Every structure is written in structure tokens, then in C-alpha cells.
C-alpha positions as CSV (number, residue, x, y, z in Angstrom):
1,X,0.0,0.0,0.0
2,X,1.3,3.4,-0.9
3,X,1.3,5.7,2.1
4,X,3.2,8.7,3.5
5,X,4.2,12.2,2.6
6,X,7.7,13.1,1.2
7,X,9.2,16.4,0.2
8,X,11.6,16.5,-2.7
9,X,13.0,18.9,-5.3
10,X,12.7,18.6,-9.1
11,X,16.0,19.2,-10.9
12,X,16.4,21.5,-13.9
13,X,15.8,18.6,-16.3
14,X,12.5,17.7,-14.6
15,X,13.7,14.7,-12.7
16,X,12.4,13.8,-9.3
17,X,13.6,11.2,-6.8
18,X,11.0,8.4,-6.1
19,X,11.0,8.0,-2.3
20,X,12.6,4.6,-1.4
21,X,9.5,3.6,0.6
22,X,7.3,3.9,-2.4
23,X,9.7,2.5,-5.0
24,X,8.9,-1.2,-4.5
25,X,5.2,-0.7,-4.8
26,X,5.5,1.6,-7.8
27,X,8.0,-0.6,-9.6
28,X,10.8,0.3,-12.0
29,X,8.2,1.5,-14.7
30,X,5.0,3.3,-13.9
31,X,2.5,5.7,-15.3
32,X,2.1,9.4,-14.4
33,X,-0.9,11.4,-15.6
34,X,-2.9,14.6,-14.8
35,X,-4.7,14.2,-11.5
36,X,-7.5,15.9,-9.8
37,X,-7.2,19.0,-7.5
38,X,-4.2,20.2,-9.5
39,X,-1.8,17.4,-8.7
40,X,-0.4,14.5,-10.8
41,X,-1.4,10.9,-10.3
42,X,1.1,8.0,-10.4
43,X,0.1,4.4,-10.9
44,X,2.1,1.2,-10.8
45,X,1.6,-0.7,-14.1
46,X,-0.8,-3.2,-12.4
47,X,-2.9,-0.3,-10.9
48,X,-2.9,1.5,-14.2
49,X,-4.2,-1.6,-16.0
50,X,-7.0,-1.8,-13.4
51,X,-7.8,1.9,-13.9
52,X,-7.7,1.5,-17.7
53,X,-10.2,-1.4,-17.5
54,X,-12.6,0.9,-15.6
55,X,-12.2,3.6,-18.2
56,X,-13.0,1.1,-20.9
57,X,-16.4,0.4,-19.3
58,X,-17.5,4.0,-19.5
59,X,-20.1,4.7,-22.2
60,X,-18.7,6.3,-25.3
61,X,-22.0,8.0,-25.9
62,X,-21.8,10.0,-22.6
63,X,-19.9,13.3,-23.0
64,X,-18.9,13.4,-19.3
65,X,-17.4,9.9,-19.7
66,X,-15.5,10.9,-22.9
67,X,-14.2,14.0,-21.1
68,X,-13.1,11.9,-18.1
69,X,-11.2,9.4,-20.3
70,X,-9.5,12.1,-22.4
71,X,-8.4,14.0,-19.3
72,X,-6.6,11.0,-17.8
73,X,-5.3,9.3,-21.0
74,X,-4.1,12.3,-23.0
75,X,-1.5,13.3,-20.4
76,X,-0.5,9.8,-19.4
77,X,3.2,8.9,-19.8
78,X,5.3,5.9,-18.8
79,X,8.1,6.7,-16.4
80,X,11.2,4.7,-15.6
81,X,13.3,5.0,-12.5
82,X,17.0,5.5,-13.2
83,X,20.0,4.2,-11.3
84,X,19.9,7.2,-8.9
85,X,16.2,6.5,-8.1
86,X,14.9,9.4,-10.2
87,X,12.2,9.6,-12.9
88,X,11.4,12.3,-15.5
89,X,8.2,14.2,-15.3
90,X,7.2,15.4,-18.8
91,X,7.0,19.2,-19.3
92,X,3.3,19.2,-20.0
93,X,2.6,17.5,-16.7
94,X,4.9,19.8,-14.8
95,X,3.1,22.7,-16.3
96,X,-0.3,21.3,-15.5
97,X,0.6,20.8,-11.8
98,X,2.6,24.1,-11.6
99,X,5.7,22.3,-10.6
100,X,8.9,24.3,-10.6
101,X,11.2,23.2,-7.8
102,X,9.7,22.0,-4.5
103,X,7.1,19.1,-4.6
104,X,5.4,16.8,-2.2
105,X,4.8,13.1,-3.1
106,X,2.0,11.4,-1.1
107,X,0.9,7.8,-1.1
108,X,-2.8,7.4,-1.2
109,X,-3.3,3.7,-1.2
110,X,-3.4,2.5,-4.8
111,X,-1.5,5.5,-6.3
112,X,0.8,8.4,-5.5
113,X,0.0,12.0,-5.9
114,X,2.7,14.6,-6.8
115,X,1.9,18.2,-5.7
116,X,3.5,21.6,-6.0
117,X,4.5,22.0,-2.3
118,X,2.7,25.3,-1.9
119,X,-0.5,24.0,-3.5
120,X,-0.3,20.9,-1.1
121,X,0.1,23.2,1.9
122,X,-3.0,25.2,0.8
123,X,-5.0,22.1,0.1
124,X,-4.0,20.4,3.3
125,X,-4.5,23.5,5.5
126,X,-7.0,23.6,8.3
127,X,-8.9,26.3,6.4
128,X,-9.5,23.9,3.6
129,X,-9.8,20.5,5.3
130,X,-10.8,19.5,8.8
131,X,-10.9,16.1,10.2
132,X,-14.4,16.7,11.6
133,X,-15.9,17.7,8.3
134,X,-14.3,14.7,6.6
135,X,-15.6,12.4,9.3
136,X,-19.1,13.9,8.9
137,X,-19.1,13.2,5.1
138,X,-17.9,9.6,5.5
139,X,-21.4,8.4,6.1
140,X,-22.3,9.5,2.5
141,X,-19.6,7.1,1.3
142,X,-20.8,4.3,3.6
143,X,-17.8,4.5,5.9
């Protein structure tokens, strides 16, 4: 399971170190794509295959479904970890997630999310998210 929060820097070529604690679960090759809330999503090849299967079941006749599939697949790129434990984030994805130098990588179970550090701080702030409001909304999700 992918868990934890890790701060790293992107180098001038767009390379980022994959935290050692996430490396085994992500594998040597994995997929990065545009994510929700302004971050990037990273999937191991197995999880990406599961995600693709779900996307294939969406009805082609539904515009929202087509938009959803386009959003995730158009920006998807395969990444490979080099001998120094780094991987390259494509320029279009760095631009989408406003990544210039400092980033945060978080594990969220079946995927990682890569955030601009300042955007993560805003998103994760007590003004934006509170444990109490999250707990209150869990009943809607059946938890």
C-alpha cells in the first residue's frame, strides 16, 4: 500500500527522486498522468491496468465519460526509475501541476500524488480541510 508524505525537489531537467519507501510498490516503470485537484497521479503498471479497465467500461455515448477518459489518458506517460532513483516528469505534466522546484509526493493507497509544495500546503490547510468535516461526510460514502 502506498502511504506517507515526502518532500523533494525537481532538478532543472524535470527529474524527481522516487522515495525509497514507495519504489517497491510503484515498480521500475509506472504511469504518471494529470490528476484531480491540480496534482499528478502516479500508478504502478498493475494499478494502471485496473484503472484503464474501468475507463473502458465508460459509455462512449456519454460526453462526461469521454471528457473523463480524455483527461486522464491524454496526459499519461510511462516513467522509468534510473539508477539514482529518479524519474522524469514530462514538461506538459509539470506545467499542468505548476511544478517548478519543491514538490510533495504522497501515497494514497493505490496511487501516488505529486503536488506543488505550496499547493499541497494550501489544500492540506485547516482552512480547507478539517478532520471533523471529513468524518461527517464519510457516512455519505458508507464508511
